[in-house]
C-alpha positions, 0 to 999 in steps of 0.5 A: 528466559529471553523471548524468541525473535519472531522475525526468525519465524517469518518467511524470510524475504531472500528475494531481495538478496537474490535480486541484489546478487543477480543485478550485481553479477549482471553489471559486472559482465558489462564490458569496461564499465561493468565492474564500476557499475557493480561497485556503485550498485553495492555502494548506493543501492545495497545499504538502503535496500537492506534498511528497507527490508529490516524496517519492513520485517520489523513492522510486520513482526510488531503487528504479529506480536500484537495479534498473539497478545490480542487474538486467542489461539493465534500463533506466529509459528502456525503461519509457517504451515499456511501456504497462502500466508507464505505466498502473500508475505513473500509477494508483499515483501518483494513489493515493500522493497520497491517503494518508500510510499507509506500509503502503499507500505501500510496497505501491504502490511494490512494485507499480510495481517488480514491474511494471517487472520484469514480476514480476507476474500477467497484465494483467487481474488486475494492474489488478484487484489495483491497484484493490484496493490503492486500496480497502484501508486500511493496517491491512487490508494489515498484517493480511493481511501477518500472516496471510500469514506467521504464523510470522514474526508469532508470532516478533515477538510473542514478542520482546516478552516478552524483558523477562521477562514471560510473553506466552503464545501470541499471538492475532491480535488481540495480534499486530496490537495490538503491530504498530500504534503506537496499537493496534487495537480488537477491533471494528475488527479484526473489521471489517477481517477482514470486509472482507478476507473480502468480497474473498475474500482470507481465508476466515473461515468456515474458522476459525469466523467473524470473532468467533473468528478474532481470539482464537485463536493465530496459528499456528492461522490458517495456511490462513486466507488464500486462494490468491487472497489469497496471489497478491495478497500476492505482487503487493504484496510487495517483490522480492528 
């Protein structure tokens, strides 16, 4: 007997399809260039949009399958009656279609899984945190992850020095630089820190402001992330 396709049990993210249809229809109403613009949208945007949707659903399906095999009593079918899960899944799916950043996609997957397991905060704060995931960039999440576990981040940086060179005490800027494929400019890092501080996820004033934070040893940054920030990090972290 064939195993049922779990994707069919998930709340289907038709929002992406509706957006595609409405945008194409809107473009077709533009005088002269409307029809051509609609065709260009269908040719250039629609295929990768569908690919993102399918890849996202498959990744969530795989994680839910693992839960069925690991967590006693957990059934995917039951999620259809879980209004909080359905809302979270739909919102996360809509956001997943808008990004290619793996840090953000992983955070969204973790949010969905934590919601399915009820490993999360109260409903009001949960939806607030989900909105925050939408607002933040992949680099924001990466920096926040470093600040939430500076000991691990410092160890990863020191591994870079196994070729014999002296890496010295790593600063936050150095750790983030090595964590990003293309590095990151110090002014960009300062902007990220300001954004995290504005959302009360970190407290810059406690460490001398944004200009100073990026230049001091990451081990001295313990305590920079706020309790609210740690709660948010737990909300977007993978379940054990």
